[in-house]
C-alpha positions as CSV (number, residue, x, y, z in Angstrom):
1,M,103.1,105.1,48.4
2,V,99.5,104.6,49.7
3,T,97.2,107.0,51.4
4,L,94.8,105.9,54.1
5,T,92.7,107.5,56.8
6,I,93.1,106.6,60.5
7,D,90.7,108.2,63.0
8,N,89.7,110.8,60.5
9,K,93.4,111.8,59.8
10,E,94.9,111.2,56.4
11,V,98.4,109.7,56.2
12,Q,100.7,108.6,53.3
13,V,103.1,105.7,53.9
14,P,105.1,103.3,51.7
15,D,103.0,100.5,50.2
16,D,104.7,97.8,52.3
17,S,103.7,99.5,55.6
18,T,101.4,98.1,58.2
19,I,98.4,99.9,59.8
20,L,100.5,100.1,63.0
21,A,103.3,101.9,61.2
22,A,100.9,104.3,59.6
23,A,99.3,105.0,63.0
24,E,102.7,105.7,64.5
25,K,103.4,108.2,61.8
26,L,100.3,110.1,63.0
27,S,101.3,109.7,66.6
28,I,98.2,107.6,67.2
29,H,98.9,105.1,70.0
30,I,97.9,101.4,69.4
31,P,98.8,99.1,72.3
32,T,101.0,96.1,71.4
33,L,102.3,93.1,73.3
34,C,103.8,90.6,70.9
35,Y,105.3,93.2,68.5
36,A,108.9,94.4,68.1
37,K,110.0,96.8,65.4
38,T,113.0,94.8,64.2
39,L,111.1,91.5,64.1
40,K,108.4,90.0,62.0
41,P,104.9,90.5,63.4
42,S,103.2,87.4,64.8
43,A,99.8,88.9,65.5
44,S,99.3,86.5,68.3
45,C,98.2,88.6,71.2
46,M,95.4,90.5,69.4
47,V,95.8,93.5,71.7
48,C,96.4,95.8,68.7
49,V,93.1,95.1,66.9
50,V,91.5,97.9,64.9
51,R,88.4,98.3,62.8
52,V,88.8,98.6,59.0
53,E,85.8,99.9,57.1
54,G,84.3,97.2,55.0
55,L,85.7,94.2,56.9
56,K,83.4,92.1,59.2
57,S,86.0,91.4,61.9
58,L,88.6,93.4,63.7
59,V,92.1,93.0,62.4
60,P,95.6,93.2,64.1
61,A,97.3,96.4,63.2
62,C,100.8,95.0,63.6
63,G,100.3,92.4,60.8
64,S,97.7,94.1,58.5
65,K,99.0,95.8,55.4
66,A,98.1,99.4,54.9
67,I,96.0,99.7,51.6
68,D,95.3,102.8,49.6
69,K,92.0,104.5,50.5
70,M,91.6,102.3,53.6
71,I,89.6,103.8,56.5
72,V,90.7,102.7,59.9
73,T,89.3,103.3,63.4
74,T,91.6,102.6,66.3
75,N,89.4,103.6,69.3
76,S,85.8,102.6,70.1
77,N,83.9,100.7,72.7
78,E,84.0,97.6,70.5
79,I,87.8,97.9,70.1
80,H,88.3,98.6,73.8
81,A,86.2,95.6,74.8
82,A,88.1,93.3,72.3
83,R,91.5,94.4,73.6
84,T,90.4,94.0,77.2
85,A,89.2,90.5,76.5
86,A,92.5,89.6,74.8
87,I,94.5,90.9,77.9
88,E,92.2,89.1,80.3
89,L,92.6,85.8,78.4
90,L,96.3,86.1,78.8
91,L,95.9,86.9,82.5
92,S,93.7,83.9,83.1
93,D,96.6,81.7,82.1
94,H,99.4,83.7,83.8
95,L,101.4,82.1,86.6
96,G,103.2,84.7,88.7
97,D,103.0,87.5,91.2
98,C,103.7,91.0,90.1
99,L,104.4,91.9,93.8
100,G,105.6,89.7,96.5
101,P,102.8,88.6,99.0
102,C,104.8,90.3,101.7
103,M,104.7,93.7,100.0
104,V,100.9,93.3,99.3
105,A,100.3,92.6,103.0
106,C,102.4,95.5,104.3
107,P,100.1,98.4,105.1
108,A,102.8,100.9,104.0
109,K,103.4,98.9,100.8
110,M,107.2,98.9,101.3
111,N,109.2,97.1,98.6
112,I,110.3,94.3,101.0
113,P,111.7,92.0,98.3
114,L,114.0,94.8,97.0
115,M,115.2,95.5,100.6
116,I,116.0,91.9,101.1
117,R,118.0,91.6,97.9
118,Q,119.9,94.7,98.8
119,I,120.7,93.3,102.3
120,A,121.8,90.0,100.7
121,A,124.1,92.0,98.5
122,G,125.5,93.8,101.5
123,D,124.3,97.2,100.2
124,L,122.8,98.7,103.4
125,T,122.9,102.2,101.9
126,A,120.5,101.2,99.2
127,A,118.4,99.2,101.7
128,I,117.7,102.1,104.0
129,A,116.7,104.3,101.1
130,T,114.3,101.6,100.0
131,I,112.9,101.3,103.5
132,K,112.5,105.0,104.2
133,K,110.7,105.6,100.9
134,D,107.7,104.0,102.6
135,I,108.5,103.7,106.3
136,P,110.0,106.7,108.1
137,L,110.3,105.0,111.5
138,P,111.9,101.6,110.7
139,A,114.0,101.2,113.8
140,I,110.8,101.5,115.9
141,L,108.7,99.4,113.6
142,G,111.4,96.8,113.4
143,R,110.8,96.1,117.1
144,I,107.0,96.5,117.5
145,C,105.4,95.7,114.2
146,P,103.1,92.6,114.3
147,A,104.7,91.7,110.9
148,P,101.7,91.0,108.7
149,C,104.2,90.6,105.9
150,E,105.7,87.6,107.6
151,K,102.3,86.0,108.0
152,V,102.0,85.6,104.2
153,C,105.6,84.8,103.4
154,R,105.7,81.7,101.2
155,R,108.9,80.5,102.8
156,A,106.7,79.5,105.8
157,Q,105.2,76.8,103.6
158,S,108.5,74.9,103.5
159,D,110.0,75.9,107.0
160,S,109.6,79.4,108.5
161,A,109.0,82.9,107.2
162,V,111.9,85.2,106.4
163,S,112.6,87.5,109.4
164,I,111.5,90.6,107.6
165,C,111.1,92.8,110.6
166,L,114.5,91.9,112.1
167,L,116.1,92.6,108.7
168,K,114.5,96.0,108.6
169,R,115.5,96.7,112.2
170,F,119.1,95.8,111.5
171,V,119.4,98.2,108.6
172,A,117.6,101.0,110.5
173,D,119.9,100.5,113.6
174,A,123.0,100.5,111.5
175,D,121.8,103.7,109.8
176,L,121.1,105.5,113.1
177,A,124.5,104.4,114.4
178,S,126.3,105.7,111.3
179,P,128.1,109.1,111.2
180,N,125.7,110.3,108.5
181,P,122.3,108.7,108.8
182,Y,120.1,108.7,105.7
183,R,118.3,111.9,104.8
184,P,115.8,112.0,102.0
185,Q,116.2,114.8,99.5
186,C,113.7,117.6,100.1
187,A,112.3,119.8,97.4
188,D,112.6,123.6,97.5
189,P,110.0,125.3,99.7
190,T,106.6,125.8,97.9
191,G,105.5,128.5,100.3
192,K,102.7,126.2,101.6
193,K,102.4,125.4,105.3
194,V,100.5,122.6,107.1
195,A,99.7,122.2,110.8
196,V,99.7,118.6,112.0
197,I,97.8,117.8,115.2
198,G,99.4,114.9,117.0
199,A,103.0,113.8,117.2
200,G,102.4,110.1,117.1
201,A,103.4,107.7,114.3
202,C,100.7,109.1,111.9
203,G,101.5,112.8,112.4
204,L,105.2,112.2,112.2
205,S,104.8,110.2,109.0
206,A,102.6,112.8,107.4
207,A,105.1,115.6,108.2
208,Y,108.0,113.5,106.9
209,Y,106.4,113.1,103.4
210,L,105.0,116.6,103.2
211,K,108.4,118.1,104.1
212,Q,110.1,116.1,101.3
213,Q,107.8,117.8,98.8
214,G,108.6,121.3,100.0
215,I,105.7,121.8,102.4
216,D,106.6,123.5,105.8
217,C,105.2,121.5,108.7
218,V,104.5,122.3,112.3
219,I,103.4,119.4,114.6
220,Y,101.3,120.3,117.7
221,D,100.9,117.9,120.6
222,R,99.6,117.9,124.1
223,H,102.7,116.2,125.4
224,E,106.1,117.8,126.1
225,N,107.9,115.6,123.6
226,P,107.0,113.9,120.3
227,G,106.1,110.3,119.9
228,G,102.6,109.8,121.2
229,K,102.0,106.3,122.3
230,L,105.5,105.3,121.2
231,R,106.7,107.4,124.1
232,Y,103.8,107.7,126.5
233,G,101.9,104.5,125.9
234,E,102.2,101.3,127.9
235,T,105.3,100.1,126.0
236,D,107.7,97.4,127.2
237,R,111.0,99.3,127.1
238,S,112.9,96.1,126.9
239,V,111.3,95.7,123.5
240,L,111.3,99.4,122.4
241,P,114.0,101.4,124.3
242,I,113.3,105.0,124.7
243,D,116.6,106.0,123.2
244,V,115.6,104.3,119.9
245,V,112.4,106.4,119.9
246,D,114.4,109.6,120.7
247,R,117.0,109.0,118.0
248,E,114.7,108.0,115.2
249,I,112.2,110.9,115.8
250,E,115.1,113.3,116.1
251,Q,116.4,112.2,112.8
252,L,113.0,112.7,111.2
253,L,112.5,116.2,112.7
254,S,116.0,117.2,111.5
255,L,114.6,117.6,108.0
256,G,113.3,120.9,109.3
257,I,110.0,119.9,110.8
258,Q,109.0,122.0,113.8
259,F,107.5,120.5,116.9
260,K,105.4,122.5,119.4
261,G,104.6,120.6,122.6
262,N,102.3,121.2,125.6
263,I,99.6,122.5,123.3
264,E,96.3,120.8,123.3
265,V,93.7,121.1,120.6
266,P,91.2,122.7,120.9
267,A,91.9,123.8,124.5
268,G,95.2,125.5,123.7
269,V,94.6,126.4,120.1
270,S,91.4,125.9,118.0
271,I,91.1,124.4,114.5
272,E,89.9,127.7,113.3
273,E,93.0,129.5,114.6
274,L,95.2,126.9,112.8
275,K,93.2,127.3,109.6
276,S,93.9,131.0,109.7
277,Q,97.6,130.4,110.0
278,Y,98.1,127.4,107.7
279,D,97.1,126.3,104.2
280,A,95.8,123.0,105.6
281,V,95.4,121.2,108.9
282,L,95.8,117.4,109.4
283,I,94.3,115.9,112.6
284,A,96.4,112.9,113.4
285,M,95.6,112.3,117.1
286,G,95.0,109.0,118.7
287,S,91.6,107.5,119.4
288,L,89.0,110.2,120.5
289,K,87.4,110.0,123.8
290,S,84.3,112.1,123.0
291,N,81.5,112.1,120.5
292,D,81.0,115.8,120.8
293,P,81.0,117.3,117.3
294,T,81.9,120.7,118.9
295,L,85.2,119.2,120.1
296,L,87.0,119.9,116.9
297,G,84.3,121.6,114.9
298,I,84.0,118.7,112.5
299,E,81.7,115.7,112.1
300,I,82.4,113.0,114.7
301,V,80.3,109.8,114.9
302,D,80.9,107.0,117.4
303,G,84.2,108.6,118.5
304,K,85.5,108.6,114.9
305,I,86.2,111.6,112.7
306,Q,84.2,111.2,109.5
307,I,86.4,111.4,106.4
308,D,86.3,110.7,102.7
309,R,88.4,107.6,102.6
310,R,89.6,108.5,99.1
311,D,91.5,111.6,100.2
312,Y,91.2,111.9,104.0
313,A,89.2,115.1,103.8
314,T,86.8,116.0,106.7
315,S,83.6,117.9,106.5
316,K,85.5,121.2,107.1
317,K,87.3,122.9,104.2
318,D,91.1,122.6,104.4
319,V,91.0,120.1,107.3
320,F,92.1,116.5,106.9
321,A,92.3,113.6,109.4
322,A,94.1,110.2,109.5
323,G,95.1,107.5,111.9
324,P,93.2,106.0,114.9
325,C,91.0,109.2,115.3
326,T,89.3,108.2,112.1
327,G,88.7,104.6,113.1
328,S,91.8,103.1,111.5
329,R,93.3,100.1,113.4
330,D,95.5,101.3,116.2
331,L,98.7,99.8,114.9
332,C,101.9,101.8,114.4
333,I,102.4,100.4,110.8
334,R,98.8,101.3,109.9
335,A,99.3,104.8,111.4
336,V,102.5,105.3,109.4
337,A,100.7,104.2,106.2
338,D,97.7,106.5,106.9
339,G,100.1,109.4,107.5
340,K,101.8,108.9,104.2
341,E,98.6,108.5,102.2
342,A,97.1,111.6,103.9
343,A,100.2,113.6,103.1
344,F,100.0,112.9,99.4
345,S,96.3,113.8,99.4
346,I,97.1,117.1,101.1
347,L,99.9,117.6,98.6
348,S,97.5,117.1,95.7
349,Y,95.0,119.5,97.3
350,L,97.5,122.3,98.0
351,L,99.5,122.1,94.7
352,V,96.5,121.2,92.5
353,L,98.3,118.2,91.0
354,D,98.0,114.4,91.1
355,A,100.6,113.4,93.7
356,A,99.0,110.1,94.5
357,V,100.8,106.9,93.5
358,P,98.9,105.4,90.7
359,R,97.4,102.0,91.4
360,R,98.9,99.3,89.2
361,Y,97.5,95.9,88.3
362,N,98.8,93.2,90.6
363,H,98.6,89.6,89.5
364,R,98.5,87.0,92.3
365,L,99.7,83.5,92.0
366,G,97.8,82.2,94.9
367,R,98.8,79.2,97.1
368,L,101.3,76.8,95.6
369,E,101.5,73.1,96.1
370,N,104.5,71.7,98.1
371,E,106.1,70.4,94.9
372,E,105.9,73.9,93.4
373,I,107.3,75.5,96.5
374,E,110.3,73.2,96.1
375,L,110.9,74.6,92.7
376,F,110.6,78.2,94.1
377,S,113.2,77.3,96.7
378,K,115.9,76.1,94.3
379,L,117.6,79.6,94.2
380,A,117.2,80.4,97.9
381,S,119.3,79.4,100.8
382,A,118.3,76.0,102.3
383,G,119.0,77.2,105.9
384,G,116.2,77.6,108.4
385,R,115.1,80.9,110.0
386,I,117.8,82.5,112.0
387,E,116.7,83.7,115.5
388,P,118.6,86.2,117.6
389,K,120.1,85.2,120.9
390,S,117.4,87.3,122.6
391,P,114.5,89.4,121.3
392,Q,116.4,92.5,122.5
393,A,119.6,91.6,120.7
394,G,118.5,91.5,117.0
395,L,120.5,89.9,114.3
396,T,124.2,90.3,113.6
397,G,125.8,91.4,110.3
398,S,126.6,87.9,109.1
399,Q,123.2,86.7,110.2
400,V,121.2,89.3,108.2
401,Q,122.9,88.3,104.9
402,S,122.2,84.6,105.6
403,E,118.6,85.3,106.5
404,A,118.1,87.5,103.5
405,A,119.4,84.7,101.3
406,R,116.4,82.6,102.4
407,C,114.0,84.8,100.4
408,L,112.3,82.9,97.6
409,H,112.0,86.0,95.3
410,C,108.3,85.7,94.8
411,D,107.9,89.1,93.2
412,C,108.4,89.3,89.4
413,R,111.8,90.2,88.2
414,K,110.3,92.5,85.6
415,S,107.4,93.9,87.5
416,D,108.4,97.5,86.8
417,D,108.5,97.2,83.0
418,C,106.2,94.2,82.2
419,Q,104.1,95.1,79.2
420,L,101.3,92.8,80.2
421,R,101.1,94.4,83.6
422,N,101.1,97.9,82.0
423,L,98.3,97.0,79.7
424,A,96.3,95.3,82.4
425,T,96.6,98.5,84.3
426,E,95.6,100.7,81.3
427,F,92.6,98.6,80.5
428,D,91.6,97.9,84.1
429,A,91.7,94.2,83.3
430,R,90.7,91.5,85.7
431,Q,92.6,88.3,86.5
432,K,89.6,86.0,86.9
433,T,87.3,87.0,84.1
434,W,88.0,83.8,82.3
435,A,88.2,80.7,84.5
436,G,90.2,77.6,83.6
437,Q,92.3,74.8,85.0
438,K,95.4,76.2,86.7
439,K,98.6,75.0,85.2
440,R,101.5,73.9,87.4
441,F,104.2,76.4,88.3
442,R,107.5,75.8,86.7
443,Q,110.8,77.6,86.8
444,I,113.8,76.6,84.6
445,T,117.1,77.7,86.2
446,D,119.8,75.8,84.3
447,H,121.1,79.0,82.7
448,K,123.6,81.0,84.8
449,Q,122.3,84.4,83.6
450,I,118.5,84.0,83.2
451,I,115.4,82.3,84.6
452,F,112.6,81.0,82.4
453,E,109.1,80.7,83.8
454,P,106.8,79.1,81.2
455,G,103.6,80.1,83.1
456,K,104.4,83.8,82.3
457,C,105.0,83.2,78.6
458,I,102.4,84.5,76.2
459,K,103.9,82.5,73.2
460,C,104.7,85.6,71.2
461,G,107.8,84.0,69.7
462,L,109.9,87.1,69.9
463,C,112.7,85.3,71.7
464,V,112.6,82.6,69.1
465,Q,113.2,85.2,66.4
466,V,115.9,87.0,68.4
467,A,117.8,83.7,68.9
468,Q,117.6,82.8,65.2
469,K,118.6,86.3,64.1
470,A,121.6,86.2,66.5
471,G,122.8,83.0,64.9
472,E,122.4,80.7,67.9
473,T,123.3,77.2,67.0
474,I,120.4,75.6,68.9
475,G,118.2,78.5,69.9
476,L,114.6,78.3,70.9
477,A,111.5,76.9,69.2
478,F,107.7,76.3,69.7
479,Q,107.0,72.9,71.1
480,G,103.6,71.2,71.2
481,R,100.2,72.4,69.8
482,G,97.2,74.4,71.0
483,F,97.0,75.4,74.7
484,G,99.8,73.0,75.5
485,M,102.3,74.8,73.3
486,D,105.4,76.1,74.9
487,I,108.7,77.8,74.1
488,A,111.5,75.3,74.6
489,V,115.0,74.4,73.5
490,P,115.0,71.9,70.6
491,L,116.6,68.5,70.8
492,E,115.9,68.3,74.6
493,K,118.8,70.6,75.2
494,T,119.0,73.0,78.1
495,F,118.5,76.8,78.0
496,A,122.2,77.2,78.8
497,E,122.9,75.3,75.5
498,G,120.1,77.1,73.6
499,L,121.0,80.6,74.5
500,T,124.8,81.1,74.6
501,A,125.0,84.7,73.2
502,A,121.5,86.1,72.7
503,W,120.2,85.6,76.2
504,Q,120.3,89.3,77.1
505,Q,118.5,90.3,73.9
506,C,115.9,87.7,74.6
507,V,115.3,89.1,78.1
508,E,115.0,92.6,76.8
509,V,112.4,91.7,74.1
510,C,110.3,89.5,76.3
511,P,107.1,91.4,77.1
512,T,106.5,89.7,80.4
513,G,108.7,88.3,83.2
514,A,108.9,84.9,81.5
515,L,112.5,85.5,80.5
516,A,114.3,87.5,83.2
517,S,117.8,88.1,84.4
518,R,118.7,86.4,87.6
């Protein structure tokens, strides 16, 4: 046994232990990327570096032996900077998107690629749950959204963008027509109440998310019925039929959200009155027509309610504002997104917790050359964009599955559990700190179960070890030298020949999306 000190804590471990193992015994977290407990350490990523007293350079904890009387520091500005640099070097050479461009462009940040895959698989129940996680009015938006997601769809580079809005509309219409439309699960009542001023897309969206978290909501509006511009605006009813508006809003309110119409603020009820009755007030009206600060008793400049953009709070305690009245773009999808974000800010405020969705690192592949798009397209349907017989008709059941099959699957297949992405988030790493010549995108698809993308590989060699340990006849190996080194199958064999039994283990051990299940 040897005894060493790590971060001023003494620990005793067997004399064949590493610094990493000793730190784990003390529950001291040291980040790793190229390490797996059952395999030999390669110490290639240098994310686990630590300072050992008496040594000039930092050393990798995963491959450095614990020595008696050793004094180790695992956390300092120097160590943090070294780990960040190591992560950013890997990011500079990384070829892949964490999120699909369509999801990045969507103001509501809906998981569009997941919805498309669920539609392609015929699982509309899962698809509507995915949609309504971020968009509470999909039948409406499926008809009137200007589709910023489709404007960045990579499929457009080869023919035409995937019909994302029509796919969303089909799922939403099918759900509304079903005997039991989708209802999100709502938490038990917290005893907190929120007044929402404005029953347009923003106010409805905010109430939808607050109610799911156990907050009672009452929506006030100057009109007799909810919907705001969706109902009372200059809308082409051949594009957005009023019965769609009615049914979708009715489904939303059925969660237990109360609507009070024909009440104008502040003429019918003042902000101060609402504050005395509710724990918080959200102003979600449309564009304001007055600059008079006395209108609502809060700061208004150039016809816009002044808010803290981080949490939607106004100058008045317990009062929040979102949507067009704050100067946001007067788009339904933007209003829905504002309502959701404001709801989570109010939730954090009322329950004194961090209810906001944490921002995760998102790597962006950028524009691809035509030859690279052709590689991307190998696994997608070759058919062109499917158009409905008329704008009012929408797509049919057989058409939506065919259209969904056109998706190129730009998002990473392991974005939720990619260790590189997790560490990039933890260390607030940047993609372009280190500039270099961009490599060509490649995707190897000869294996029926997995896909290999060399541009995402960090050359940790874990898959090589796994294949060898599993007794693969051919397996995997390092090929080339220096920056040109790659993981490949020896003897110019295919991945299908190299990984016959251990492919799933290789996928599981891969720290990025380089090796992923189809």
